[in-house]
GUPA-320877 format. One record per atom (N, C-alpha, C, O, CB): residue in one letter; atom name; x, y, z. Coordinates in steps of 0.1 Angstrom, whole numbers, always signed. Atoms other than C-alpha are relative to their C-alpha. Glycine has a CB too. Layout:
<node 'a','CA',<X,Y,Z>>
...
This chain:
<node 'm','N',<-9,+10,-5>>
<node 'm','CA',<-39,+1653,+1741>>
<node 'm','C',<+11,-2,-10>>
<node 'm','O',<+22,-6,-5>>
<node 'm','CB',<-8,-13,+1>>
<node 'g','N',<-11,+1,+9>>
<node 'g','CA',<-19,+1653,+1709>>
<node 'g','C',<+11,+10,+2>>
<node 'g','O',<+23,+6,+0>>
<node 'g','CB',<-5,+2,-14>>
<node 'f','N',<-10,-10,-3>>
<node 'f','CA',<-1,+1685,+1719>>
<node 'f','C',<+9,-5,+12>>
<node 'f','O',<+21,-2,+12>>
<node 'f','CB',<-6,+13,+3>>
<node 'l','N',<-7,+5,-11>>
<node 'l','CA',<+9,+1669,+1752>>
<node 'l','C',<+10,-11,-4>>
<node 'l','O',<+22,-11,+0>>
<node 'l','CB',<-9,-6,+11>>
<node 'w','N',<-9,+10,+5>>
<node 'w','CA',<+24,+1639,+1734>>
<node 'w','C',<+11,+6,-8>>
<node 'w','O',<+23,+2,-7>>
<node 'w','CB',<-8,-10,-9>>
<node 'a','N',<-11,-6,+7>>
<node 'a','CA',<+43,+1662,+1711>>
<node 'a','C',<+10,+7,+9>>
<node 'a','O',<+22,+6,+6>>
<node 'a','CB',<-7,+11,-10>>
<node 'l','N',<-10,-5,-10>>
<node 'l','CA',<+58,+1680,+1741>>
<node 'l','C',<+8,-10,+6>>
<node 'l','O',<+21,-8,+8>>
<node 'l','CB',<-8,+8,+11>>
<node 'i','N',<-8,+10,-6>>
<node 'i','CA',<+68,+1648,+1757>>
<node 'i','C',<+10,-6,-10>>
<node 'i','O',<+22,-8,-7>>
<node 'i','CB',<-9,-12,+5>>
<node 'v','N',<-9,+5,+10>>
<node 'v','CA',<+83,+1634,+1725>>
<node 'v','C',<+11,+10,-4>>
<node 'v','O',<+23,+6,-5>>
<node 'v','CB',<-8,-5,-13>>
<node 'g','N',<-10,-11,+3>>
<node 'g','CA',<+100,+1667,+1717>>
<node 'g','C',<+11,+1,+11>>
<node 'g','O',<+23,+2,+8>>
<node 'g','CB',<-7,+13,-2>>
<node 'g','N',<-10,+0,-12>>
<node 'g','CA',<+116,+1667,+1752>>
<node 'g','C',<+9,-12,+0>>
<node 'g','O',<+21,-11,+3>>
<node 'g','CB',<-8,+1,+13>>
<node 'l','N',<-9,+12,+1>>
<node 'l','CA',<+128,+1631,+1748>>
<node 'l','C',<+10,+1,-11>>
<node 'l','O',<+21,-4,-10>>
<node 'l','CB',<-9,-12,-2>>
<node 'i','N',<-9,-2,+11>>
<node 'i','CA',<+143,+1639,+1714>>
<node 'i','C',<+11,+9,+4>>
<node 'i','O',<+23,+6,+1>>
<node 'i','CB',<-7,+5,-13>>
<node 'g','N',<-11,-10,-5>>
<node 'g','CA',<+162,+1669,+1729>>
<node 'g','C',<+9,-7,+10>>
<node 'g','O',<+21,-5,+10>>
<node 'g','CB',<-6,+12,+5>>
<node 'w','N',<-8,+6,-10>>
<node 'w','CA',<+173,+1648,+1758>>
<node 'w','C',<+9,-11,-6>>
<node 'w','O',<+21,-11,-2>>
<node 'w','CB',<-9,-7,+11>>
<node 'v','N',<-9,+10,+6>>
<node 'v','CA',<+186,+1619,+1737>>
<node 'v','C',<+11,+7,-8>>
<node 'v','O',<+22,+2,-8>>
<node 'v','CB',<-9,-9,-10>>
<node 'a','N',<-10,-7,+8>>
<node 'a','CA',<+204,+1643,+1714>>
<node 'a','C',<+11,+6,+9>>
<node 'a','O',<+23,+6,+6>>
<node 'a','CB',<-7,+12,-8>>
<node 's','N',<-10,-5,-9>>
<node 's','CA',<+221,+1659,+1744>>
<node 's','C',<+9,-11,+6>>
<node 's','O',<+20,-9,+8>>
<node 's','CB',<-7,+8,+12>>
<node 'l','N',<-8,+11,-5>>
<node 'l','CA',<+232,+1625,+1756>>
<node 'l','C',<+10,-4,-11>>
<node 'l','O',<+21,-8,-8>>
<node 'l','CB',<-9,-12,+4>>
<node 'i','N',<-9,+4,+12>>
<node 'i','CA',<+246,+1617,+1721>>
<node 'i','C',<+12,+9,-1>>
<node 'i','O',<+23,+5,-2>>
<node 'i','CB',<-8,-1,-13>>
<node 'i','N',<-11,-10,+2>>
<node 'i','CA',<+266,+1649,+1719>>
<node 'i','C',<+8,+2,+13>>
<node 'i','O',<+19,+8,+12>>
<node 'i','CB',<-6,+13,-5>>
<node 'g','N',<-7,-1,-13>>
<node 'g','CA',<+275,+1649,+1756>>
<node 'g','C',<+0,+14,+5>>
<node 'g','O',<+9,+18,+14>>
<node 'g','CB',<+15,-4,-2>>
<node 'k','N',<+2,-14,-5>>
<node 'k','CA',<+264,+1685,+1762>>
<node 'k','C',<-14,+2,+5>>
<node 'k','O',<-24,-3,-2>>
<node 'k','CB',<+3,+11,-11>>
<node 'd','N',<+13,-3,-5>>
<node 'd','CA',<+235,+1696,+1783>>
<node 'd','C',<-6,+12,-8>>
<node 'd','O',<+1,+21,-12>>
<node 'd','CB',<+0,+4,+15>>
<node 'v','N',<+7,-11,+7>>
<node 'v','CA',<+209,+1718,+1766>>
<node 'v','C',<-3,+11,+10>>
<node 'v','O',<-8,+8,+21>>
<node 'v','CB',<-13,-5,-7>>
<node 'p','N',<+4,-11,-9>>
<node 'p','CA',<+206,+1752,+1782>>
<node 'p','C',<-15,+1,+2>>
<node 'p','O',<-22,+0,-8>>
<node 'p','CB',<+6,+14,-5>>
<node 'g','N',<+14,-2,-3>>
<node 'g','CA',<+172,+1757,+1799>>
<node 'g','C',<-7,-13,+5>>
<node 'g','O',<-19,-12,+7>>
<node 'g','CB',<-6,+4,-13>>
<node 'g','N',<+6,+12,-6>>
<node 'g','CA',<+167,+1722,+1812>>
<node 'g','C',<-11,-7,-8>>
<node 'g','O',<-9,-9,-20>>
<node 'g','CB',<-6,+3,+14>>
<node 'i','N',<+11,+7,+7>>
<node 'i','CA',<+134,+1705,+1803>>
<node 'i','C',<-6,+9,-11>>
<node 'i','O',<-8,+3,-22>>
<node 'i','CB',<-11,-3,+10>>
<node 'i','N',<+5,-9,+11>>
<node 'i','CA',<+121,+1735,+1783>>
<node 'i','C',<+10,+1,-11>>
<node 'i','O',<+6,+1,-23>>
<node 'i','CB',<-2,+15,+6>>
<node 'g','N',<-10,+0,+10>>
<node 'g','CA',<+154,+1736,+1765>>
<node 'g','C',<+0,-13,-8>>
<node 'g','O',<+2,-12,-21>>
<node 'g','CB',<+14,+2,+6>>
<node 'n','N',<+1,+13,+7>>
<node 'n','CA',<+151,+1699,+1756>>
<node 'n','C',<-12,+0,-9>>
<node 'n','O',<-11,-5,-20>>
<node 'n','CB',<-1,-11,+10>>
<node 'i','N',<+12,-1,+8>>
<node 'i','CA',<+116,+1705,+1743>>
<node 'i','C',<+2,+8,-12>>
<node 'i','O',<-1,+5,-23>>
<node 'i','CB',<-12,+5,+8>>
<node 'i','N',<-3,-9,+11>>
<node 'i','CA',<+127,+1734,+1722>>
<node 'i','C',<+10,-6,-10>>
<node 'i','O',<+8,-5,-22>>
<node 'i','CB',<+5,+14,+5>>
<node 'a','N',<-9,+7,+9>>
<node 'a','CA',<+157,+1715,+1709>>
<node 'a','C',<-6,-11,-8>>
<node 'a','O',<-3,-13,-19>>
<node 'a','CB',<+12,-5,+8>>
<node 'g','N',<+7,+11,+7>>
<node 'g','CA',<+135,+1686,+1700>>
<node 'g','C',<-9,+5,-11>>
<node 'g','O',<-9,-1,-22>>
<node 'g','CB',<-9,-8,+10>>
<node 'f','N',<+9,-5,+10>>
<node 'f','CA',<+110,+1707,+1681>>
<node 'f','C',<+8,+6,-11>>
<node 'f','O',<+6,+3,-23>>
<node 'f','CB',<-9,+11,+6>>
<node 'i','N',<-8,-6,+10>>
<node 'i','CA',<+136,+1728,+1663>>
<node 'i','C',<+9,-10,-7>>
<node 'i','O',<+10,-10,-20>>
<node 'i','CB',<+9,+12,+6>>
<node 'g','N',<-8,+11,+6>>
<node 'g','CA',<+158,+1698,+1657>>
<node 'g','C',<-8,-9,-9>>
<node 'g','O',<-3,-13,-20>>
<node 'g','CB',<+6,-9,+11>>
<node 'a','N',<+8,+8,+9>>
<node 'a','CA',<+129,+1679,+1642>>
<node 'a','C',<-3,+8,-13>>
<node 'a','O',<-3,+2,-24>>
<node 'a','CB',<-14,-3,+7>>
<node 'm','N',<+2,-8,+12>>
<node 'm','CA',<+123,+1708,+1618>>
<node 'm','C',<+13,-1,-9>>
<node 'm','O',<+12,-2,-21>>
<node 'm','CB',<-4,+14,+3>>
<node 'i','N',<-13,+0,+8>>
<node 'i','CA',<+160,+1709,+1608>>
<node 'i','C',<+2,-14,-6>>
<node 'i','O',<+5,-15,-18>>
<node 'i','CB',<+12,+3,+10>>
<node 'g','N',<-3,+14,+4>>
<node 'g','CA',<+163,+1671,+1606>>
<node 'g','C',<-9,-4,-11>>
<node 'g','O',<-5,-11,-21>>
<node 'g','CB',<-1,-10,+11>>
<node 'q','N',<+9,+4,+11>>
<node 'q','CA',<+132,+1666,+1585>>
<node 'q','C',<+2,+8,-12>>
<node 'q','O',<-1,+2,-23>>
<node 'q','CB',<-14,+1,+5>>
<node 's','N',<-2,-7,+12>>
<node 's','CA',<+141,+1693,+1561>>
<node 's','C',<+13,-5,-7>>
<node 's','O',<+14,-4,-19>>
<node 's','CB',<+2,+15,+3>>
<node 'i','N',<-12,+5,+6>>
<node 'i','CA',<+176,+1678,+1556>>
<node 'i','C',<-2,-15,-4>>
<node 'i','O',<+2,-18,-15>>
<node 'i','CB',<+12,+2,+10>>
<node 'f','N',<+0,+14,+2>>
<node 'f','CA',<+169,+1641,+1559>>
<node 'f','C',<-13,-6,-4>>
<node 'f','O',<-14,-18,-7>>
<node 'f','CB',<+4,-7,+12>>
<node 'g','N',<+13,+5,+3>>
<node 'g','CA',<+132,+1638,+1551>>
<node 'g','C',<-7,-7,+12>>
<node 'g','O',<-4,-3,+23>>
<node 'g','CB',<+1,-10,-12>>
<node 't','N',<+8,+6,-11>>
<node 't','CA',<+108,+1616,+1571>>
<node 't','C',<+3,-15,+1>>
<node 't','O',<-7,-23,+2>>
<node 't','CB',<-15,+3,-3>>
<node 'm','N',<-3,+14,-1>>
<node 'm','CA',<+126,+1583,+1572>>
<node 'm','C',<-1,-5,+14>>
<node 'm','O',<+0,+2,+23>>
<node 'm','CB',<+15,-3,-5>>
<node 'g','N',<+1,+6,-13>>
<node 'g','CA',<+122,+1559,+1600>>
<node 'g','C',<-14,+1,+7>>
<node 'g','O',<-23,+6,+0>>
<node 'g','CB',<+10,+6,+9>>
<node 'p','N',<+13,+0,-7>>
<node 'p','CA',<+94,+1555,+1626>>
<node 'p','C',<-5,+14,+3>>
<node 'p','O',<+3,+24,+4>>
<node 'p','CB',<+1,-8,+13>>
<node 'd','N',<+6,-12,-3>>
<node 'd','CA',<+70,+1583,+1633>>
<node 'd','C',<-8,-1,+13>>
<node 'd','O',<-15,-10,+15>>
<node 'd','CB',<-10,+4,-12>>
<node 'l','N',<+7,+0,-13>>
<node 'l','CA',<+58,+1592,+1668>>
<node 'l','C',<-4,+15,+3>>
<node 'l','O',<+4,+24,+3>>
<node 'l','CB',<+9,-5,+11>>
<node 'a','N',<+6,-13,-4>>
<node 'a','CA',<+35,+1622,+1677>>
<node 'a','C',<+4,+10,-11>>
<node 'a','O',<+6,+22,-7>>
<node 'a','CB',<+5,+4,+13>>
<node 'g','N',<-3,-10,+11>>
<node 'g','CA',<+42,+1638,+1643>>
<node 'g','C',<+15,+2,-2>>
<node 'g','O',<+19,+10,-11>>
<node 'g','CB',<-6,+13,+3>>
<node 'f','N',<-14,-1,+2>>
<node 'f','CA',<+80,+1635,+1646>>
<node 'f','C',<+5,-13,-7>>
<node 'f','O',<+3,-24,-3>>
<node 'f','CB',<+7,+2,+14>>
<node 'a','N',<-8,+11,+5>>
<node 'a','CA',<+101,+1613,+1623>>
<node 'a','C',<+12,-1,+9>>
<node 'a','O',<+21,+8,+9>>
<node 'a','CB',<+4,+3,-16>>
<node 'i','N',<-9,+1,-11>>
<node 'i','CA',<+123,+1601,+1651>>
<node 'i','C',<+15,+1,-4>>
<node 'i','O',<+22,+9,+2>>
<node 'i','CB',<-2,-14,+7>>
<node 'i','N',<-14,+0,+4>>
<node 'i','CA',<+156,+1594,+1633>>
<node 'i','C',<+5,+14,-5>>
<node 'i','O',<+15,+19,+0>>
<node 'i','CB',<+3,-10,-10>>
<node 'p','N',<-4,-14,+4>>
<node 'p','CA',<+158,+1628,+1614>>
<node 'p','C',<-1,+10,+11>>
<node 'p','O',<+7,+19,+12>>
<node 'p','CB',<-9,+4,-12>>
<node 'a','N',<+2,-9,-11>>
<node 'a','CA',<+145,+1646,+1645>>
<node 'a','C',<+12,+0,+10>>
<node 'a','O',<+17,+10,+14>>
<node 'a','CB',<-13,-3,+8>>
<node 'i','N',<-12,+2,-9>>
<node 'i','CA',<+173,+1632,+1667>>
<node 'i','C',<+13,+6,-7>>
<node 'i','O',<+20,+13,-1>>
<node 'i','CB',<+2,-14,+4>>
<node 'l','N',<-12,-5,+7>>
<node 'l','CA',<+199,+1640,+1640>>
<node 'l','C',<+0,+15,-1>>
<node 'l','O',<+10,+22,+1>>
<node 'l','CB',<+1,-6,-14>>
<node 'g','N',<+1,-14,+1>>
<node 'g','CA',<+186,+1675,+1636>>
<node 'g','C',<+2,+7,+14>>
<node 'g','O',<+8,+17,+14>>
<node 'g','CB',<-14,+4,-5>>
<node 'a','N',<-2,-6,-14>>
<node 'a','CA',<+186,+1681,+1674>>
<node 'a','C',<+15,-1,+3>>
<node 'a','O',<+20,+8,+10>>
<node 'a','CB',<-8,-8,+10>>
<node 'v','N',<-14,+1,-2>>
<node 'v','CA',<+222,+1668,+1675>>
<node 'v','C',<+7,+12,-7>>
<node 'v','O',<+16,+18,-1>>
<node 'v','CB',<+6,-14,-4>>
<node 'i','N',<-5,-11,+8>>
<node 'i','CA',<+231,+1693,+1648>>
<node 'i','C',<-2,+14,+7>>
<node 'i','O',<+7,+22,+9>>
<node 'i','CB',<-5,+1,-14>>
<node 'l','N',<+3,-12,-7>>
<node 'l','CA',<+213,+1721,+1667>>
<node 'l','C',<+8,+2,+13>>
<node 'l','O',<+13,+13,+15>>
<node 'l','CB',<-15,+0,+3>>
<node 'i','N',<-7,-1,-13>>
<node 'i','CA',<+229,+1714,+1701>>
<node 'i','C',<+14,+2,-3>>
<node 'i','O',<+21,+10,+5>>
<node 'i','CB',<-2,-13,+8>>
<node 'f','N',<-14,-2,+3>>
<node 'f','CA',<+263,+1712,+1685>>
<node 'f','C',<+3,+15,-4>>
<node 'f','O',<+12,+21,+1>>
<node 'f','CB',<+5,-9,-11>>
<node 'i','N',<-2,-14,+4>>
<node 'i','CA',<+259,+1746,+1668>>
<node 'i','C',<-2,+10,+12>>
<node 'i','O',<+5,+19,+13>>
<node 'i','CB',<-10,+3,-11>>
<node 'v','N',<+3,-9,-11>>
<node 'v','CA',<+244,+1762,+1699>>
<node 'v','C',<+12,-1,+10>>
<node 'v','O',<+16,+10,+16>>
<node 'v','CB',<-13,-4,+8>>
<node 's','N',<-11,+1,-9>>
<node 's','CA',<+273,+1749,+1720>>
<node 's','C',<+12,+7,-5>>
<node 's','O',<+20,+13,+2>>
<node 's','CB',<+4,-15,+3>>
<node 'l','N',<-11,-7,+6>>
<node 'l','CA',<+298,+1763,+1696>>
<node 'l','C',<-2,+15,+1>>
<node 'l','O',<+7,+23,+5>>
<node 'l','CB',<+1,-3,-15>>
<node 'i','N',<+3,-14,-2>>
<node 'i','CA',<+281,+1797,+1697>>
<node 'i','C',<+2,+4,+14>>
<node 'i','O',<+8,+15,+17>>
<node 'i','CB',<-15,+3,-4>>
<node 'l','N',<-1,-4,-14>>
<node 'l','CA',<+279,+1797,+1735>>
<node 'l','C',<+15,+0,+4>>
<node 'l','O',<+19,+8,+12>>
<node 'l','CB',<-8,-10,+9>>
<node 'r','N',<-14,+0,-3>>
<node 'r','CA',<+316,+1788,+1737>>
<node 'r','C',<+7,+12,-5>>
<node 'r','O',<+16,+17,+1>>
<node 'r','CB',<+6,-13,-6>>
<node 'a','N',<-6,-12,+6>>
<node 'a','CA',<+325,+1816,+1714>>
<node 'a','C',<-4,+13,+8>>
<node 'a','O',<+4,+22,+9>>
<node 'a','CB',<-4,+2,-15>>
<node 'i','N',<+5,-12,-8>>
<node 'i','CA',<+304,+1841,+1734>>
<node 'i','C',<+8,+1,+13>>
<node 'i','O',<+11,+12,+18>>
<node 'i','CB',<-15,-1,+2>>
<node 'r','N',<-7,+0,-13>>
<node 'r','CA',<+321,+1830,+1767>>
<node 'r','C',<+14,+5,-1>>
<node 'r','O',<+20,+9,+9>>
<node 'r','CB',<-1,-13,+6>>
<node 'k','N',<-14,-3,+1>>
<node 'k','CA',<+356,+1837,+1754>>
<node 'k','C',<+2,+15,-2>>
<node 'k','O',<+13,+20,-3>>
<node 'k','CB',<+6,-7,-12>>
C-alpha cells in the first residue's frame, strides 16, 4: 500500500510542478510520476528535508526539485526541436 501512495504523491508533485512552470510534462501521468520521483531526489539533495513529509517525500523540496527538472527538460526538448 505504501508504494501506491508513493506513486500517487509522486504524480501529484509532478503535476503541481508542471502547473507552476506552465509546461506539460512529456508522457502524461507516467511523466508526472517520474518527474515527481526524480524531482524529489533532486530537491531533497539540494534543499534537504524541510517542510511536511508525505509518503516518504519532503513536499516542498520535492516540488522545487520537480520544477527544476521540468525546466531543464523543457530547455533540452526545445534545443532538440530546433
